[in-house]
N, C-alpha and C positions, 0 to 999 in steps of 0.2 A: 381587558385582554392583556395577558402577560407576554412581553417580548423577551425572547431568549437571544442573547448575543451569540454570534458564530463561534467564539472561543469556548463559551460554556457548553454549547451544543456539541462541539468536537470533543471536549473533555468527557462529557456525559456518554457519548457514543463509544469512546475508547475504553472508559471504565466499564461500560456495559459489556463490551466484547471481552475484556479481561476477566470480568466476572463469569462469563459463559465458559471461557477456557479453564479457569480455576475450578469452577463447579463440575465441568465434565471430567477433568483429571481426578478430582476428589471423589466423584461418584464411581468412576471406574476403579479407583483404588479401594473404595469401600466394598464394591461388589466382589473384587478379587479377594479381599480379606474375609468376607462373609463365606466365600466358597472354600476357604482354607489355604489360599495361596498368599504368601507374604511378598508384596512387591518391594524391591529395594528402593531406598530413599532417592538414590541418584536417578532412577528411572522416572520417579514421580516428578522430581525437579526438572529433569530434561524434557519430560512431556509438557510441563507447564511453560518452560522457557522457549521451546521450539514450536509449541502449539499456536501461540499468538501470531508469530510471523507467517506461519503456514495459512492460518485462517485469513489474515489480512491479504496475503497474496491471492488466495482463491477469490476473495471479495473483489479485489481490484481487477483481476482478469475477467470475472463475470460481469462487472460493470462496463468494461471496455467492449466485451462481446455484445452486451445489451445495447450500448450506444451505437455500435456498428450496425446492428440489425435495425434499430429504429431509423437511423439515417438511410439505410438502404431501402426501407419500406416507404420512405418519403421521396426517394429518388435523389438523395443527397449523398455526400460523403463526409467522413469525419475529418476534422482539422488535423493535418499531419503533425507529428510530434518530432522534436529534434532528437536525433539518436547520436549521442556522444560516445566516445571511446572509454571514458572513465566513469566511475560511479557518480551518479547525481549530475551528469553532464558538466563536470567541473572543467573539462577542457574547453567546452563552448563558453563557459563563463569567463575563463582566462582570456580567450580570444576576444570576447566582447569588451573586457576591461582594457585590453591592449588597444582595441579600436577606439575606445572612448578617449584615450590620450591623443590619438593621431587623427581622429575623424569621427565618423558616425558609428555608434555601437551596433546598429542593425545591419551593417554591411556584410556580416557573416551569414545572414539568413539565406540568401540565394545559394550559397555554397553548401549549407546544411541540407537544404531541400533537394539538391541534386546528388546527394550521397547514395 
């Protein structure tokens, strides 16, 4: 039995999704060209560049909704997530690093939970 490491699995999923996006944009471009409409190159490139983040966002939101429904069906609730003010919760990371110098880094979590 072959064991695939998590990193290889992640890269394979990302490349698969990227292939789907590129294939979708290329097939739409080919269908438009076949019907006599020439799609500008910048639209094809923009569709490829913005299509992947849109699909990833749809996938993440659908996974969160699915996990919430599964938890509700079992009478549980989903673990709360930290909601920071900056992208990637950098403000929370900075506060944790400051707390690491003067005490326990996890002291910020009760304040995050009460936001």
